[in-house]
KEGUDREN-127862 format. One line per field, with one value per atom (N, C-alpha, C): z, y, x; residue number from 1; atom name. Coordinates in Angstrom, 2 decimals. Layout:
zz [Z:...]
yy [Y:...]
xx [X:...]
k [NUM:...]
a [CA:...]
END
This chain:
zz [-11.92:-12.00:-13.27:-13.60:-14.79:-16.06:-16.09:-17.25:-17.50:-16.41:-16.55:-17.11:-16.66:-17.15:-18.63:-19.04:-20.43:-21.33:-20.86:-21.62:-21.82:-20.79:-20.88:-21.88:-21.88:-22.80:-24.24:-24.47:-25.82:-26.30:-25.40:-25.77:-26.19:-25.45:-25.78:-27.10:-27.38:-28.65:-29.81:-29.61:-30.65:-30.95:-29.92:-30.12:-31.04:-31.16:-31.99:-33.41:-33.76:-35.11:-36.02:-37.36:-38.35:-38.28:-38.02:-37.95:-36.81:-35.63:-34.45:-34.52:-35.07:-35.06:-36.20:-37.37:-38.52:-39.20:-39.54:-40.33:-39.56:-38.33:-37.56:-37.25:-36.81:-36.59:-37.87:-39.03:-40.30:-40.65:-40.48:-40.77:-39.84:-38.55:-37.58:-37.90:-38.20:-38.50:-39.79:-40.79:-42.05:-41.88:-41.10:-40.83:-40.10:-39.12:-38.37:-39.29:-40.18:-41.10:-42.09:-42.52:-43.46:-42.83:-41.58:-40.87:-40.76:-40.43:-40.32:-41.68:-42.75:-44.10:-44.43:-44.21:-44.52:-43.69:-42.40:-41.50:-41.92:-42.23:-42.63:-43.99:-44.90:-46.24:-46.12:-45.30:-45.13:-44.52:-43.50:-42.84:-43.81:-44.55:-45.48:-46.62:-47.12:-48.28:-47.89:-46.81:-46.44:-45.59:-44.57:-43.64:-44.22:-44.76:-45.24:-46.75:-47.44:-48.89:-49.61:-49.23:-49.82:-51.26:-52.14:-53.55:-53.77:-52.90:-53.06:-51.70:-51.21:-49.83:-49.62:-50.70:-50.50:-50.06:-50.37:-49.99:-48.47:-47.77:-46.30:-45.67:-46.28:-45.74:-45.85:-47.01:-47.21:-46.29:-46.13:-45.28:-43.82:-43.31:-41.90:-41.70:-42.69:-42.58:-42.55:-43.35:-43.36:-42.02:-41.45:-40.13:-39.08:-39.16:-38.20:-38.35:-39.59:-39.85:-39.23:-39.47:-38.93:-37.41:-36.86:-35.38:-34.75:-35.31:-34.73:-34.90:-36.06:-36.27:-35.31:-35.07:-34.11:-32.71:-32.36:-31.04:-30.89:-31.93:-31.89:-31.81:-32.53:-32.51:-31.13:-30.50:-29.16:-28.17:-28.35:-27.46:-27.66:-28.92:-29.20:-28.58:-28.69:-28.07:-26.57:-25.95:-24.49:-24.05:-24.94:-24.60:-24.85:-25.79:-26.19:-25.68:-25.34:-24.91:-23.69:-22.68:-21.52:-21.95:-21.47:-21.88:-21.60:-20.49:-20.14:-21.19:-21.82:-22.85:-24.08:-24.46:-25.64:-25.42:-24.25:-23.96:-24.05:-23.60:-23.67:-25.12:-25.97:-27.36:-28.13:-27.99:-28.77:-28.00:-26.72:-25.89:-25.86:-25.54:-25.46:-24.37:-23.65:-22.58:-23.19:-23.16:-23.79:-22.82:-21.63:-20.70:-19.91:-20.16:-19.54:-18.06:-17.58:-16.15:-15.86:-16.91:-16.72:-16.68:-16.94:-16.87:-18.10:-18.72:-19.83:-19.26:-19.48:-18.90:-17.58:-16.84:-15.56:-14.59:-13.90:-12.92:-11.70:-11.24:-10.05:-8.86:-8.21:-7.05:-5.84:-5.11:-3.88:-2.89:-2.18:-1.20:-0.19:0.12:1.08:2.43:2.99:4.29:5.35:6.09:7.13:8.28:8.68:9.79:11.06:11.81:13.05:14.03:14.63:15.60:16.97:17.56:18.87:19.71:20.95:21.94:22.95:23.04:23.96:25.25:26.36:27.66:28.59:29.23:30.21:31.61:32.29:33.64:34.66:35.47:36.51:37.86:38.58:39.87:40.81:42.10:43.16:43.57:43.51:43.87:45.38:45.80:47.23:48.03:47.39:48.10:47.88:47.56:47.42:46.30:45.22:44.04:42.94:42.24:41.13:39.91:39.27:38.09:37.00:35.80:34.65:33.66:33.26:32.37:31.14:29.94:28.70:28.19:28.06:27.63:26.23:25.31:23.93:23.70:23.80:23.57:22.06:21.53:20.08:19.70:19.85:19.53:19.33:19.05:18.95:20.22:20.28:21.49:21.87:20.87:21.16:21.72:21.14:21.65:23.09:23.37:24.72:25.72:25.31:26.19:26.50:25.48:25.70:26.61:26.44:27.30:28.74:28.92:30.26:30.91:30.15:30.72:31.10:30.23:30.52:31.71:31.87:32.96:34.31:34.29:35.55:35.83:34.95:35.14:36.30:36.71:37.82:37.31:37.17:37.44:36.27:36.53:35.47:34.60:33.36:32.49:32.81:32.46:32.68:31.43:31.47:30.33:29.30:29.47:28.54:27.13:26.16:24.80:24.20:24.69:24.11:24.33:25.34:25.59:24.69:24.15:23.48:22.01:21.57:20.18:19.41:18.08:17.22:16.60:15.90:15.19:16.17:15.87:16.71:17.99:18.21:19.42:19.11:20.12:19.86:19.20:19.42:18.97:18.11:17.29:16.72:17.76:17.55:18.53:18.67:17.55:17.60:18.25:17.96:18.56:20.08:20.53:21.96:22.68:22.09:22.71:22.76:21.74:21.73:22.85:23.07:24.15:25.51:25.68:26.95:27.21:26.15:26.31:26.81:26.29:26.75:28.20:28.55:29.92:30.89:30.52:31.38:31.52:30.42:30.43:31.41:31.49:32.34:33.69:34.00:35.32:35.53:34.47:34.59:34.81:34.51:34.77:35.16:35.74:36.21:36.25:36.35:36.49:37.90:38.01:39.32:40.12:39.47:40.09:39.08:39.24:38.27:38.05:39.04:38.91:38.08:37.95:37.20:36.22:35.10:34.16:33.62:33.64:33.13:33.97:35.19:36.03:35.55:34.61:33.99:34.63:34.13:34.59:35.34:35.99:36.67:36.61:36.83:36.86:38.15:38.03:39.24:39.80:40.95:41.56:40.64:40.09:39.20:37.90:37.44:36.23:36.44:37.60:37.89:37.96:38.64:38.75:37.37:36.55:35.21:34.37:34.38:33.53:34.03:35.31:35.82:35.31:35.21:34.68:33.19:32.47:31.03:30.74:31.61:31.39:31.67:32.31:32.57:31.30:30.72:29.45:29.64:28.75:28.67:29.98:30.73:31.96:31.97:32.38:32.42:33.47:33.15:34.08:34.27:35.25:35.47:34.40:33.63:32.49:31.30:30.83:29.76:28.45:27.41:26.11:25.49:25.06:24.49:23.10]
yy [-25.77:-25.08:-25.49:-26.77:-27.26:-26.71:-26.67:-26.17:-24.71:-23.93:-22.50:-22.29:-23.06:-22.93:-23.32:-24.39:-24.83:-23.76:-23.16:-22.11:-20.92:-20.52:-19.41:-19.70:-20.90:-21.28:-21.23:-21.71:-21.69:-20.25:-19.37:-17.97:-17.35:-17.67:-17.10:-17.64:-18.89:-19.46:-18.80:-18.51:-17.87:-16.46:-15.76:-14.40:-14.34:-15.44:-15.48:-15.96:-16.14:-16.55:-15.34:-15.61:-14.53:-13.80:-14.54:-13.92:-12.92:-13.35:-12.47:-11.33:-11.58:-10.57:-9.58:-9.96:-9.07:-8.91:-10.02:-9.95:-9.25:-9.70:-9.12:-7.64:-7.22:-5.79:-4.97:-5.52:-4.79:-4.60:-5.65:-5.55:-4.56:-4.61:-3.70:-2.24:-2.00:-0.63:-0.13:-1.00:-0.61:-0.31:-1.14:-0.90:0.43:0.68:1.93:3.12:3.02:4.11:4.32:3.23:3.36:4.12:3.82:4.53:6.01:6.31:7.70:8.40:7.68:8.28:8.67:7.75:8.03:9.20:9.17:10.23:11.59:11.67:12.96:13.39:12.46:12.80:13.39:12.75:13.23:14.62:14.83:16.15:17.20:16.86:17.83:18.15:17.14:17.36:18.00:17.50:17.95:19.22:19.21:20.34:21.52:21.26:22.36:22.56:21.68:21.79:21.89:21.05:21.08:20.61:21.21:20.84:19.50:19.17:17.94:17.23:16.69:16.17:14.92:14.23:12.98:13.23:14.42:14.68:14.78:15.66:15.67:14.36:13.70:12.42:11.38:11.36:10.38:10.67:11.97:12.33:11.94:12.30:12.00:10.50:9.80:8.35:7.68:8.20:7.62:7.82:9.01:9.28:8.36:8.23:7.37:5.92:5.48:4.10:3.83:4.77:4.59:4.64:5.57:5.70:4.44:3.95:2.80:1.53:1.39:0.22:0.23:1.41:1.52:1.16:1.60:1.28:-0.23:-0.85:-2.30:-3.05:-2.55:-3.21:-3.14:-1.96:-1.81:-2.70:-2.82:-3.69:-5.15:-5.54:-6.91:-7.18:-6.21:-6.37:-6.53:-5.75:-5.84:-7.19:-7.88:-9.19:-10.30:-10.10:-11.18:-11.01:-9.79:-9.52:-8.63:-8.91:-8.01:-6.57:-5.68:-4.27:-3.67:-4.09:-3.51:-3.80:-5.00:-5.37:-4.50:-4.30:-3.48:-2.06:-1.51:-0.13:0.02:-0.98:-0.91:-0.92:-1.70:-1.82:-0.52:0.01:1.20:2.49:2.37:3.54:4.51:3.94:4.75:4.19:5.11:4.70:4.28:2.97:2.46:2.47:1.97:1.81:3.06:4.16:5.43:5.54:4.72:4.80:5.79:6.51:7.52:6.96:5.67:5.03:4.16:4.23:3.34:2.11:0.96:-0.28:-0.58:-1.51:-1.87:-0.71:-0.57:0.50:0.17:1.12:0.84:0.46:-0.60:-1.04:-0.19:0.13:0.89:0.02:0.60:-0.20:-0.83:-2.05:-2.77:-2.07:-1.93:-1.29:-2.18:-1.58:-2.34:-2.61:-3.86:-4.22:-3.51:-2.93:-2.25:-3.23:-2.80:-3.65:-3.47:-4.57:-4.53:-5.69:-5.39:-6.42:-6.45:-7.60:-7.75:-8.42:-7.76:-8.29:-8.27:-9.40:-9.50:-9.32:-8.33:-8.02:-8.48:-9.44:-9.95:-9.35:-8.82:-8.21:-8.30:-8.13:-8.11:-6.66:-6.22:-4.83:-4.64:-3.39:-3.06:-3.71:-4.01:-4.66:-6.17:-6.70:-8.15:-8.79:-8.06:-8.61:-8.86:-9.97:-10.31:-9.48:-8.91:-8.09:-8.46:-8.65:-8.96:-7.83:-7.30:-6.14:-6.47:-6.37:-6.62:-5.29:-5.24:-4.01:-4.24:-3.36:-3.44:-2.35:-2.72:-1.75:-1.60:-0.38:-0.16:-0.12:-1.26:-1.36:-2.84:-3.17:-4.57:-5.03:-6.32:-6.90:-6.23:-5.97:-5.40:-3.98:-3.19:-1.84:-1.86:-2.75:-2.81:-3.28:-4.24:-4.71:-3.58:-2.84:-1.74:-0.68:-0.38:0.61:0.11:-1.14:-1.69:-1.76:-2.19:-2.30:-0.92:0.07:1.40:2.05:1.84:2.48:1.80:0.55:-0.18:-0.46:-0.01:-0.23:0.61:0.37:1.12:1.82:3.14:4.05:4.02:4.26:4.21:5.46:5.28:6.43:7.07:8.33:9.01:8.83:9.43:9.38:10.47:11.20:12.27:11.71:12.35:11.84:11.75:12.56:12.54:11.20:10.46:9.15:8.06:8.30:7.21:7.45:8.69:8.98:9.60:9.43:10.00:8.92:9.35:8.42:7.47:6.19:5.19:4.87:5.49:5.25:4.27:3.65:2.60:3.10:4.36:4.84:6.08:6.27:7.59:8.39:9.68:10.51:10.07:9.83:9.41:8.04:7.11:5.79:5.87:6.66:6.76:7.39:8.42:9.08:8.15:7.31:6.35:5.33:4.87:3.91:4.55:5.78:6.48:6.66:6.96:7.14:5.85:4.71:3.42:3.16:3.49:3.31:4.15:5.39:6.25:5.72:5.22:4.70:3.53:2.70:1.51:1.71:2.97:3.25:2.73:2.66:2.16:3.30:4.51:5.65:6.84:7.82:9.00:10.17:11.38:12.56:12.59:13.01:13.17:14.18:15.26:16.29:16.69:16.25:16.59:18.08:18.89:20.33:20.92:20.15:20.60:19.50:19.33:18.24:18.28:19.47:19.57:18.79:18.42:17.62:16.17:15.82:14.51:13.44:12.22:11.08:10.10:9.18:8.08:6.85:5.69:4.45:4.39:3.91:3.61:2.28:1.90:0.64:-0.55:-0.56:-1.67:-1.60:-0.40:-0.25:-0.75:-0.47:-0.93:-2.46:-3.05:-4.51:-5.15:-4.62:-5.19:-5.02:-3.84:-3.59:-4.32:-4.54:-5.33:-6.77:-7.30:-8.65:-8.70:-7.65:-7.60:-7.48:-6.77:-6.54:-7.78:-8.80:-10.02:-10.85:-11.07:-11.80:-13.28:-13.80:-15.24:-15.81:-15.05:-15.60:-15.43:-16.45:-16.32:-15.30:-14.57:-13.56:-13.75:-13.01:-13.06:-12.32:-11.48:-10.80:-11.71:-12.33:-13.27:-12.63:-12.88:-12.30:-13.06:-12.33:-12.96:-13.46]
xx [-14.81:-13.52:-12.78:-12.80:-12.12:-12.77:-14.11:-14.83:-14.51:-14.40:-14.10:-12.70:-11.72:-10.35:-10.28:-10.99:-11.00:-11.61:-12.70:-13.36:-12.44:-11.72:-10.79:-9.68:-9.18:-8.10:-8.60:-9.82:-10.38:-10.57:-11.00:-11.17:-9.84:-8.80:-7.49:-6.97:-7.20:-6.79:-7.54:-8.83:-9.63:-9.12:-8.67:-8.19:-6.98:-6.23:-5.04:-5.33:-6.58:-6.93:-7.01:-6.97:-7.04:-8.38:-9.44:-10.77:-10.85:-10.41:-10.50:-9.51:-8.32:-7.28:-7.34:-7.92:-7.89:-9.25:-9.89:-11.12:-12.24:-12.49:-13.58:-13.36:-12.16:-11.96:-12.12:-11.67:-11.80:-13.28:-14.07:-15.51:-16.18:-15.83:-16.45:-16.09:-14.81:-14.39:-15.03:-15.13:-15.74:-17.23:-17.91:-19.33:-19.52:-18.67:-18.74:-18.51:-17.52:-17.22:-18.36:-18.98:-20.10:-21.26:-21.55:-22.61:-22.28:-21.02:-20.59:-20.71:-20.31:-20.39:-21.82:-22.75:-24.15:-24.67:-24.35:-24.84:-24.32:-23.01:-22.43:-22.97:-23.13:-23.66:-25.06:-25.91:-27.27:-27.26:-26.46:-26.41:-25.89:-24.82:-24.24:-25.20:-25.92:-26.78:-28.11:-28.71:-30.05:-30.01:-29.17:-29.15:-28.39:-27.19:-26.34:-26.43:-27.17:-27.35:-26.01:-25.07:-23.73:-23.79:-22.96:-22.95:-22.25:-21.30:-20.54:-20.46:-21.59:-21.62:-20.77:-20.42:-19.67:-18.23:-17.68:-16.28:-16.11:-16.88:-16.72:-17.15:-18.14:-18.58:-17.48:-16.81:-15.73:-14.55:-14.24:-13.10:-13.35:-14.50:-14.82:-14.96:-15.52:-15.65:-14.28:-13.35:-12.00:-11.31:-11.45:-10.87:-11.50:-12.84:-13.54:-13.12:-12.92:-12.49:-11.12:-10.17:-8.82:-8.82:-9.59:-9.65:-10.24:-11.35:-12.02:-11.19:-10.52:-9.67:-8.49:-7.93:-6.82:-7.28:-8.49:-9.03:-9.26:-9.79:-10.02:-8.70:-7.70:-6.39:-5.75:-5.85:-5.29:-6.03:-7.33:-8.09:-7.68:-7.46:-7.02:-5.66:-4.76:-3.44:-3.54:-4.43:-4.57:-5.09:-5.84:-6.37:-5.38:-4.47:-3.56:-2.14:-1.76:-0.39:-0.43:0.42:0.46:0.70:-0.14:-0.06:1.31:1.93:3.23:4.28:4.20:5.17:4.96:3.70:3.39:3.89:3.64:4.05:5.56:6.29:7.75:8.25:7.55:7.98:7.71:6.50:6.12:6.38:6.80:7.08:5.90:4.73:3.52:2.63:1.99:1.08:-0.25:-0.53:-1.74:-2.93:-2.69:-3.82:-4.16:-3.44:-3.79:-3.49:-2.51:-2.18:-1.06:-0.62:0.42:1.82:1.99:3.30:3.49:4.67:5.00:5.67:5.05:5.55:4.88:5.43:4.80:4.79:3.69:3.55:4.39:5.20:6.01:5.14:5.53:4.77:5.11:4.07:4.30:5.06:6.01:6.74:5.81:6.10:5.25:5.28:4.10:4.02:4.65:5.52:6.20:5.22:5.19:4.32:4.77:3.84:4.23:4.86:5.96:6.65:6.01:5.64:4.99:5.50:5.85:6.18:5.04:4.40:3.27:3.75:3.52:3.92:2.72:2.52:1.43:2.01:1.52:1.99:0.95:1.34:0.45:0.87:-0.10:0.23:-0.96:-0.66:-1.68:-1.89:-3.13:-3.43:-3.38:-3.50:-3.41:-4.53:-5.66:-6.76:-6.77:-5.54:-5.34:-6.17:-6.34:-7.02:-5.98:-6.19:-5.29:-5.66:-4.64:-4.87:-3.88:-4.37:-3.52:-3.63:-2.49:-2.47:-1.63:-2.22:-1.49:-0.94:0.37:1.04:1.60:1.26:1.73:2.78:4.04:5.11:5.34:5.25:5.44:6.92:7.59:9.00:9.32:10.59:10.94:11.64:11.98:12.57:13.88:14.72:16.03:15.91:15.00:14.80:14.30:13.36:12.81:13.86:14.70:15.75:16.75:17.15:18.10:17.51:16.23:15.58:15.53:15.12:15.03:16.40:17.41:18.77:19.31:19.07:19.58:18.91:17.61:16.87:17.10:17.56:17.76:19.23:20.11:21.54:22.05:23.26:23.86:25.12:25.10:23.97:22.99:21.71:20.70:20.73:20.30:20.11:18.76:18.64:17.36:16.48:15.30:14.40:14.70:15.78:16.11:16.28:15.66:15.66:17.06:17.99:19.33:20.03:19.60:20.20:19.62:18.44:17.71:17.40:17.50:17.11:18.26:18.20:19.23:20.10:21.13:22.02:22.69:22.62:23.25:22.51:21.36:20.57:19.43:18.84:17.84:16.56:16.17:14.87:14.98:13.95:13.73:12.94:12.83:12.11:10.66:9.99:8.58:8.43:9.35:9.27:9.42:10.39:10.64:9.44:8.89:7.74:6.52:6.37:5.27:5.43:6.66:6.91:6.65:7.10:6.89:5.39:4.63:3.19:2.54:2.99:2.46:2.86:4.09:4.54:3.72:3.45:2.65:1.23:0.68:-0.69:-0.83:0.20:0.14:0.83:1.16:1.72:3.12:3.92:5.30:6.29:5.89:6.75:5.88:6.52:5.79:6.74:6.18:7.03:7.60:8.86:9.48:8.68:8.29:7.47:6.40:5.15:4.10:3.93:4.31:4.20:5.34:6.42:7.59:8.02:7.29:7.61:9.03:9.66:11.03:12.03:11.65:12.54:12.64:11.78:11.90:11.03:11.19:10.40:11.28:10.60:11.28:10.38:10.98:10.20:9.39:8.19:7.43:7.93:7.42:7.85:7.52:6.30:5.94:6.73:7.03:7.84:9.25:9.83:11.19:11.24:10.27:10.26:10.16:9.25:9.08:10.33:10.93:12.08:13.33:13.41:14.54:14.45:13.25:13.08:13.32:12.89:13.13:14.62:15.34:16.77:17.62:17.03:17.80:17.85:19.03:19.10:18.80:17.93:17.64:17.12:16.39:15.84:14.33:13.58:12.12:11.70:10.63:10.13:8.65:8.14:6.70:5.96:6.72:6.14:6.34:5.30:5.47:5.02:5.83:5.54:4.39:3.39:2.19:2.51]
k [1:1:1:2:2:2:3:3:3:4:4:4:5:5:5:6:6:6:7:7:7:8:8:8:9:9:9:10:10:10:11:11:11:12:12:12:13:13:13:14:14:14:15:15:15:16:16:16:17:17:17:18:18:18:19:19:19:20:20:20:21:21:21:22:22:22:23:23:23:24:24:24:25:25:25:26:26:26:27:27:27:28:28:28:29:29:29:30:30:30:31:31:31:32:32:32:33:33:33:34:34:34:35:35:35:36:36:36:37:37:37:38:38:38:39:39:39:40:40:40:41:41:41:42:42:42:43:43:43:44:44:44:45:45:45:46:46:46:47:47:47:48:48:48:49:49:49:50:50:50:51:51:51:52:52:52:53:53:53:54:54:54:55:55:55:56:56:56:57:57:57:58:58:58:59:59:59:60:60:60:61:61:61:62:62:62:63:63:63:64:64:64:65:65:65:66:66:66:67:67:67:68:68:68:69:69:69:70:70:70:71:71:71:72:72:72:73:73:73:74:74:74:75:75:75:76:76:76:77:77:77:78:78:78:79:79:79:80:80:80:81:81:81:82:82:82:83:83:83:84:84:84:85:85:85:86:86:86:87:87:87:88:88:88:89:89:89:90:90:90:91:91:91:92:92:92:93:93:93:94:94:94:95:95:95:96:96:96:97:97:97:98:98:98:99:99:99:100:100:100:101:101:101:102:102:102:103:103:103:104:104:104:105:105:105:106:106:106:107:107:107:108:108:108:109:109:109:110:110:110:111:111:111:112:112:112:113:113:113:114:114:114:115:115:115:116:116:116:117:117:117:118:118:118:119:119:119:120:120:120:121:121:121:122:122:122:123:123:123:124:124:124:125:125:125:126:126:126:127:127:127:128:128:128:129:129:129:130:130:130:131:131:131:132:132:132:133:133:133:134:134:134:135:135:135:136:136:136:137:137:137:138:138:138:139:139:139:140:140:140:141:141:141:142:142:142:143:143:143:144:144:144:145:145:145:146:146:146:147:147:147:148:148:148:149:149:149:150:150:150:151:151:151:152:152:152:153:153:153:154:154:154:155:155:155:156:156:156:157:157:157:158:158:158:159:159:159:160:160:160:161:161:161:162:162:162:163:163:163:164:164:164:165:165:165:166:166:166:167:167:167:168:168:168:169:169:169:170:170:170:171:171:171:172:172:172:173:173:173:174:174:174:175:175:175:176:176:176:177:177:177:178:178:178:179:179:179:180:180:180:181:181:181:182:182:182:183:183:183:184:184:184:185:185:185:186:186:186:187:187:187:188:188:188:189:189:189:190:190:190:191:191:191:192:192:192:193:193:193:194:194:194:195:195:195:196:196:196:197:197:197:198:198:198:199:199:199:200:200:200:201:201:201:202:202:202:203:203:203:204:204:204:205:205:205:206:206:206:207:207:207:208:208:208:209:209:209:210:210:210:211:211:211:212:212:212:213:213:213:214:214:214:215:215:215:216:216:216:217:217:217:218:218:218:219:219:219:220:220:220:221:221:221:222:222:222:223:223:223:224:224:224]
a [N:CA:C:N:CA:C:N:CA:C:N:CA:C:N:CA:C:N:CA:C:N:CA:C:N:CA:C:N:CA:C:N:CA:C:N:CA:C:N:CA:C:N:CA:C:N:CA:C:N:CA:C:N:CA:C:N:CA:C:N:CA:C:N:CA:C:N:CA:C:N:CA:C:N:CA:C:N:CA:C:N:CA:C:N:CA:C:N:CA:C:N:CA:C:N:CA:C:N:CA:C:N:CA:C:N:CA:C:N:CA:C:N:CA:C:N:CA:C:N:CA:C:N:CA:C:N:CA:C:N:CA:C:N:CA:C:N:CA:C:N:CA:C:N:CA:C:N:CA:C:N:CA:C:N:CA:C:N:CA:C:N:CA:C:N:CA:C:N:CA:C:N:CA:C:N:CA:C:N:CA:C:N:CA:C:N:CA:C:N:CA:C:N:CA:C:N:CA:C:N:CA:C:N:CA:C:N:CA:C:N:CA:C:N:CA:C:N:CA:C:N:CA:C:N:CA:C:N:CA:C:N:CA:C:N:CA:C:N:CA:C:N:CA:C:N:CA:C:N:CA:C:N:CA:C:N:CA:C:N:CA:C:N:CA:C:N:CA:C:N:CA:C:N:CA:C:N:CA:C:N:CA:C:N:CA:C:N:CA:C:N:CA:C:N:CA:C:N:CA:C:N:CA:C:N:CA:C:N:CA:C:N:CA:C:N:CA:C:N:CA:C:N:CA:C:N:CA:C:N:CA:C:N:CA:C:N:CA:C:N:CA:C:N:CA:C:N:CA:C:N:CA:C:N:CA:C:N:CA:C:N:CA:C:N:CA:C:N:CA:C:N:CA:C:N:CA:C:N:CA:C:N:CA:C:N:CA:C:N:CA:C:N:CA:C:N:CA:C:N:CA:C:N:CA:C:N:CA:C:N:CA:C:N:CA:C:N:CA:C:N:CA:C:N:CA:C:N:CA:C:N:CA:C:N:CA:C:N:CA:C:N:CA:C:N:CA:C:N:CA:C:N:CA:C:N:CA:C:N:CA:C:N:CA:C:N:CA:C:N:CA:C:N:CA:C:N:CA:C:N:CA:C:N:CA:C:N:CA:C:N:CA:C:N:CA:C:N:CA:C:N:CA:C:N:CA:C:N:CA:C:N:CA:C:N:CA:C:N:CA:C:N:CA:C:N:CA:C:N:CA:C:N:CA:C:N:CA:C:N:CA:C:N:CA:C:N:CA:C:N:CA:C:N:CA:C:N:CA:C:N:CA:C:N:CA:C:N:CA:C:N:CA:C:N:CA:C:N:CA:C:N:CA:C:N:CA:C:N:CA:C:N:CA:C:N:CA:C:N:CA:C:N:CA:C:N:CA:C:N:CA:C:N:CA:C:N:CA:C:N:CA:C:N:CA:C:N:CA:C:N:CA:C:N:CA:C:N:CA:C:N:CA:C:N:CA:C:N:CA:C:N:CA:C:N:CA:C:N:CA:C:N:CA:C:N:CA:C:N:CA:C:N:CA:C:N:CA:C:N:CA:C:N:CA:C:N:CA:C:N:CA:C:N:CA:C:N:CA:C:N:CA:C:N:CA:C:N:CA:C:N:CA:C:N:CA:C:N:CA:C:N:CA:C:N:CA:C:N:CA:C:N:CA:C:N:CA:C:N:CA:C:N:CA:C:N:CA:C:N:CA:C:N:CA:C:N:CA:C:N:CA:C:N:CA:C:N:CA:C:N:CA:C:N:CA:C:N:CA:C:N:CA:C]
END
């Protein structure tokens, strides 16, 4: 690990020398231009039988020299200076990411809020059953829902009580919680044949929510 770090430091120091920053790129660009000059001269003289083949050869070689030297210079800058700083100074997109300067970072994805509750119960045939329920909400939302549904008089499952401005849930959040409740048998339709009549808590749902609605008191539903 130490050897690798030392090697990297030496490489960076070398990049800031006159040879690496100016002499070597100049030689490379000149060599590249010379090859282009010869190639164009041969093509112009032999293939096209041009009377003055050195003129187009010199012109194209000069363009190639400038282009290649600029490319080498930009590459040297990218190795020695953060590209974002260079782009801000010259106001030009160097690395081709479509942005001048640092690329805006995407907002961090918010971690999904989940309250995990383990529901322990005895089934009708006297068997012990443990059910882990993952409510897609936070503690405060779940408490408000439990308190509202078990209060006297209780609120209904109508979305107007729970969603919208100043309410605990958004529409999608509330529907997601209801879907989990239905999956675990905590609520049901008052009349399955007439869903418009709304939902109600089942017996196990009422017991669980009554315990959740008790502030600062331990319950048989323990948060995982």
